[in-house]
N, C-alpha and C positions, 0 to 999 in steps of 0.2 A: 380392675386389673389391667395393667398395660400388657399388650400382647405383641409378640414378634410376628411379623407377617408370615403367612403360610401355615400349613398343618403342622410342620415340624416345629415351628415357633410356638404354636399353641400347646403342642405336646410337652415341650420343655418347660413352658410357663406353668402348666398344670402339674407337672412333675415336681417343680419346686414348691408349689403350694401344698401338695400332698406330703412331701417330706417334712415341711414345716409343721403342719397340723399333727402329724404322727409323732414328731419329736418333742413338741412342747404344747401344753394346754393353753399357754399364753398366746399362741398363734391360731387359736380356734376360729377367729373371724375370717381366716382365709377360706373356710368352707363356703362362705357366700360367693367368693370369686369362682370356685369350682361349680357351684350350683347355677351360677349365672350363665356359664357356657352351655349348660343343658338347655337353655332357652334360645340358643343361637339358631339362626336360619341356615347356617352353613352345615351341610351334611357331615363333612369330615370333622369339624369342630365338635359336633354333637357326639360323634363316635368316640373321640378322644375323651370327652367329658364323662361319657358312660363308663368307659374303662377305668378312669380315675376314681369315680364314685364307687365302682365295684371293689377296687383295691382298698379305698379309704374305709368304707363302712364295713367291708369284710374284716379288715384288721381290727376295727373298733369292737365289732361283735365278738371276735375271738379273744380280745383282751378284756372283755367285760366292762367297757367304758360307756355303755349306754344304760340308761335308767331301767331297772327291772320292776315291774308292777304296773298298776293302773296309772297311766301317764297323767300327771296333773297339768293344769294350765301353766303355760310358760310365764305369763305375767305374774301369777300368784307366787310362783317359786322365786322368780328374780327379785321381787320386792320383799320377800320374806326374810327370815333370819336363819334359813338353813345354811349349812356349811358350803364352802366353795366347791367341794367335790360333788355334792349332790346337785348343786346348781349346774355344774358343767355337764353332768350326765343327763339331766333333764333337758337342758338346752340342746345338747348333741342328739338326743333321741328325737327331738322335734325336727332337727335338720334331716335326720335319717327318714323321718316320716314324710317330709317334703320331697326328698329325693325319690322315695318309692312311688309317691303319687305322680311325679313327673315321668318316671320310667313307665308307669302304667299308661300315661298319655302317649308316650312315644311308641307304644304298641300299635298305634294307629297312624304312625308317620308314613308319608308316601314312599320313603326309601326302605326296601326290604332289609338292607344291611343294618339300618338303625333299629328296625323292629327286632331283628334277630339278636342284636347285642343287648337291647333292653330286656328281652325275654330271658336271655342267658344270665344277666345280672340279677334280675328278680328271682329266678330259680336258685341262684347261688345264695341269695339272702334267705330264701325259704329253708334251704339246707342248714345254713349257719344258725338261723333263729331256732330251728328245731333242736340243734345240738347245744345252743346257748340261749335258752328261752328268755323272752322279755316279759314273761308273766310268771308269777310265783306259783309253785306247785301246791295244791291244796292238801294233798296227802301223799304218802309214799306210794310210788307206782302210778301216780296220776299221769295220764297220757297227754302230753303237750305237743301241739302242732300249730304252726303259725297260720291259723285258718283265715284271719282277716287279710293277711298279705296274699295268701293263695287265692282268695276270692277276687282280689284285685287283678291277679294274673288271668284267671278264667274269664272275668268280666271284660278284660281287654281282648281276649281271644274271640269272645262272642260279641263282636262289634255289630251294632245295628246299621252302621253306615257303609262298611266296605267288606269286600271279600277277603277273608283271612285264611283261605284254604292252604296257602303255601306255608304260612306260619304255623298253622295247626299240624301240618305234616312234620314240622320240626319238633312240635310238642309231643307227638305220638310216642316217642321213645321213653318219655317219663311215665307213660301209662303202664309200663311193664312193672313198675314198683307198686306194691300193695297199698302203701300209704297215700301216694299221690293219686292213684286210681280211685281210691275210696273218697278222697276229698275233692277230686275233680267231679265226681258224680254228685256229691252234695252241693258243690258250688254251682254246678250247671242247673240244678233245681232252683236255687236262689236267683240265678241270672235270668232264667225263663220267666219266673214270677215277676221280677223287677221290670224287665223290658215290656212284657205284655201288659203290665199295669200302667206303664208310662206312655205307651203308644196306643191310641185307639185303633190304628191300622199298622200292624207290625211290618216293618220293611222286609222284603224278601231276603236281603243280605243276612239278616239275623237268623232266619229259619235255615238258610243254607249253611251258615257257620255252625249253628247248633247241631244240625244233622251230621255234619262232618266230624264234629267232636264226639257226639254220642255214638255214632257208628264205629268209631275207632276204639271204643271201650269194649274189651273182651275179657270175660272172667275165666279163670281156670275151671276145668270140668270137674275136678275133685279137690278136696281140701289139701293144700300144699303142706308138705312135711316141714319146710323151713320158709318163714316169711321173708320177703325181699323188700326192705325199706330203703327209700331214698334218704330219709333222715335217719342217720345211723343211731342205733340204740345200744346201750351197754347190755341191757337185758330186756326180754319180752315178757309181758304179764298176760296171763290167760284172761284177765278181765277186760282187756282192750278189745273193743268191737272191731277195730281195723284189722285184727289178726285172724278173724273168722270169716270163712267163705259165706256162711249163712247171712251175715250182716251185709256183706258185699252184694249178695243177691237181692236183699231187701232194698238197699239204696239204688241198685241198678233198676229195679222195678219202679221205684218212685221217680227216678230220672226219666225213664221212657214215658210213663203215664202222664207226668207233668207236661211233657212235650206233645204227646199225641192227643191230649184232650182239647187242644186248640184247633181252629180251622187252618189247615195248612194249604200252601199252593199245590195245585194238581200234580206238578212235576215232583214234588216231595212225597206225595202219597205213593207214587209209583216207586220211588227209590226205597221208601220204608217197606213197602209190600214185597219188594224183591228180596229183602234180607230177613223178613220177619220170621220165616219158618226155620231158619238154621242159625241166625245170629241173635235173635231176641227171645223168642218163645222158650227155647231150651234153658235159658239162663234166668228166667223170671222165677221169683219165689211162688207166685200164684198165676200161672199162665192164663187162666180163665178170665182174669181181669181185662184182657185184651179184647173181650167180646164187643164192647161198645165201639172201639175204633174200627174193628173189622167189619161189623155190620154197617157202620156209617160209610166205610169205603166201598162196601158191597153195593150200596145204593147209588154209587156214582156212575155205574154202567161201564160197558166196554171192557178194555183190558184190566182196568182197576178192579172191576167186580170179580174177574177171574182170579187175579192175584190174591184178592181178599178171601175168596173161597178156599184157596190153598191153605191159608192160615186157619180158617174155620174147620177145614177137614182135619187138620192136626189136632185141634181142640176136641173135636168130636171123637176121634179114634184113640187118642192118647190120654185125654183128660175127661172123658165121659160127659162132654158138654151136650146139652139138648138143644138142637137147632133144626126143628122139623122142616123149615123152608129151604134147606140146603139144596136138595136136588131140583126143587122148583126154580130156584135162582139159576142153577146151572143150565137147566132146560131153557130158560128164558134167554140165555146168552147165545143160543144156537139160531143165528139168522144169516142171511147171505153174506154179510160183511165179514163173517168169521174166517172165510177163505182168503181174505185180502188184507187182513190186519198184520201189523208188524210182529205181534206175538202169536201168530198162527201155530207155529211149532210147539210153543210152550202151552198153548191152549189145549191142543189135542194130547200132548203128553200128560197134562194134569187131568183132563177128562178121562183118559184111559186109566189113570190111577184111581180116580174117584169111582169109576164103574167096575173096578176089578173085583169087588166082593161078590162071591157066589150067593150071598144071602139077600141080595136085593130082590124085590118082588118082580115077577115076570112082566106085569103091566108097565112098570117103570122102565125096564130095559127095552121093552118093545117100543115105548114112546120115543126113546132116544134113537133107536135104530131107524124108526120110521121118519123121525124128523130129519135125520142125516140123509136118508134116502131121498126125501122130498127136496132137500137142499141140493142134492147131487144133480138134479135136473138142470141147474144153471151154474154148477161149479166148474172151474177150469180143470183140464185134464190132470195137472200135477197135484191138485187137491184130491181129485177122485182116486188116484192111485194110492192115496193114504186112507181115504174114507172107507173104501171097500174092504181092505183087511181089518179096519177098525170094526166095521159092522160084523164081519165074519167072526172076529174074536168075541164079540158080544153074544153071538149065537152059540159059540162053543162053550162059553161059561154058563149059559142059561138054556139048556135043552128045551125048556117049556116055550121058548120064543121061536123055535124052529118051525112052528105052525105058519109063520110069516112067509116061508119059502116053500111050504108043502101045500100051497093052494094054487095049483097050476091054472085054474080057471077062476082065480080070485077077482075081486072087484077092480076095475080100472078107474081112471080119473073121474068119470062122470058119476060113478056109484060108490066111490071109496068112502067107507064110514069114518075114516080118520079125519079129525078136525085139526088142520094145521094152525088155526088161529087160537086154539084153546091154550091158555097159559099154564093150566094144571095138567101135568102128564097123566094123572090118574083119571082125568075126564076126557082124554083125547081119543079113546076107543081104538088105540093102536093095535091091540091084540086081535081085533076083528078084521084087520086089513091084511095086506100082503105087500111084499117088496117088489111090486111090478116096475118101479122106477129104474131098477138096476138091470133091466134085460138087454138093452141095446145102447151102443154108443158109437160115434163116428171114429174115435181113435182106436186103433187095433189093440194097443196095450190095455186100455181101459176095458174094452169089450172082453178081452181075454181074462182080465182080473174079475170082471162081473160074472163070467160064466162059472167061476169056482163056486159061487154061492148056491147054484142049483145042483151041485154035486155033493156027495157025502163028505162032510167036513172032517178033516183029520183032527185028532184030539189035541196035539200040541198047537199052541197059539203061534201066530205069525207076528214077529216083532215089527212094529211100525216105526221104530227109531230111525232106520235108514231112509224112510220116506218122508219124515217130518220136514226136512229142509229142502225137499225136491222142488226145483223151479222149472218153468216152461222152457227156459234156455237149455237146461240140462237134458230135458226130454228130447228137444230138437237135436242137440249135439249127439245124443245117444242113437237117434234114428239115422243120422247121417253116417255114423260109423258102422251101421249094420251092412253086412254083405248081402247084396241082392241075389236073386236066383241066376243060374247060368243062362246065357243067351240061347234062345230057342232057334235052331236052324230053320231057315225059311226055304232054302233051295238045296237040291241034292248035290249040285256042283257049285261051290262058292264062286261068285263073280270075281273077275280079276280087275274090274274097272267099270266105268260107266258103259263103254261100248266094247272094250276088249280088242284083241287083234282080229282081223277079218276071219281067219280060219277058225278061231276059237268060238266066235260068235255063232257061226253055223252049227258047230258041234253042240253048243249049249242048247240051241233051239231044238236040235234033233233029239237030244237026251230028254229034255223036259216034255217034249211031245210024246 
């Protein structure tokens, strides 16, 4: 194709080819000229070609000029004795197939404008193929959706080579439709299986793209009264799986389990665990199937273990999961570093939640109180201002543990029966000890807070929420703003200067004597 220089020239040339192909079947070979521009290295030329292909094949789909059914080999049809119309439709269907494959490749183009146009064109074809299927219906009411074309779209979004987060943010709006959401979840399962099968070491870009897509999928909380379909349907049949929330939840579960069964980068474990309790578990058909992932994450240690325990706690309390090592794992997370980690506030918020039940055995609560008290010996003041009310709340909930503060002459460090090195709280002998560690501190606010534990504890618990994010800087600033005591007068007659006037100096000496 001869092109005029510049983007405007390319646009006019492509426009002429488009009009010719749509006006007469005898000009069908002009499609090759249009597809050739899709291979251009010039960004603006590619964009013009994508727009032209979108208009061309969109019109052909609406006019029914593409072959419908199992697509035969192009060679076999062209050399056969079929009629000219059939040959044309098969030939044009092959050109459409080539166009879609190229658009799928362009989803990985360096230019975001090209990616965005290619995605828009492919999703337009998905909608038109759904309304004008290229496969024959097997029975009345058969649900037809262009699955293969849609797999091509999702496969391009889940690129193993590059970050597609910006393009995925554009795709999110299509997840509001029931049919595209359902088929996105199915296609994601296939993409994860394909990429993990092809790559011995899966690139981090793929995991990040997959998580971005999966975390964008959100199911309705209850069965919708009216289904919202991207591919418009004249009528909805009750036999279609895509129209039922139960089926969506089943596929949602398969999608997440297929993703989480693999070894993920540590950064992704953290991202998943942060959303698992409110965005994943409530929408699964069988939440207890998450036990393998959560126990695996729990063994990673640190903040990941804590976040995994949050998910396990939900399974234990809401889904009757048996996990006898839960509190032993939580107890093991209490070490000096817990006061200095990024997730300190979240840790103590969740620990307070986990220990909120009044049905926990006294030995277990005593072990947590004692472990925290022992850690308090080296904790910074801002952490202590949170830990002390935390321990007081434990004693309020469990009166049997108040023996820890009603031993005024209890054992001290050299004779304390509590074993801080014991991993099992049941064997730590905490109930035989006392909270002697909380008696004195150099900081006045901490000392004041610690003195409360020796008094009769009021029944209402003290909220630790305002103290979770407290920092040393905030404590220092608060101390600076405090008003000090009024100055104490040191002389009966205030001095008027270093020496004063001669007459006044004698009077001052006379008065003071």
